[in-house]
N, C-alpha and C positions, 0 to 999 in steps of 0.2 A: 615911464617907458620900460623900466626893468621888470616890474610885476606884470605888466600887460603882455610882455613877450616871454614870460616864464623863465627869465634869466635869474641868476644868483650872483649877488655881490660877494666876491671872495675876499676882497681887501679894499679899503678906502682910506684916504687921508687927504687933508687939506692944509694949506699954508696961509689962510686968510684971504687969498686972492683967487685961488682955484682949487678944485677938487680933482683928484685922480682916483679912478676906480679900476679894479681888476674884476671883470665880469665874465661869468660863464654862461654862454647862450646854448640852448638845446639844439639849435640848428643855425646855419649861416643866414638863412632868410630872416630870422629874428634879428640878427645883427644888422642886416641891411635896413630893416624897418626902423630900428632904433636910430640909425644914421639919418634916415628921412625925417624922423620926429625932431631930432636936434636941428637939422637944417631949417625946418618949418618954424621952429621956435627961437631961432637966433642963438643956439647953443653950439659951442665948439665940440667937435667929436673927432678924435684921432685914434685910429687903430694902430697899435704898435706891432702886434703879431697875431696870427691866427694859427692854431694847431690843428 
């Protein structure tokens, strides 16, 4: 989902149960499509903030 939408992973870490990523998207629509992808594949997706 990240490479398909030309996003860049700026930071990533996991604790054995979940991963947290800081991702830079080129446009808000790409962020929305990533959210749709996660919902379709049963993945949690939470946006903390958008600049």
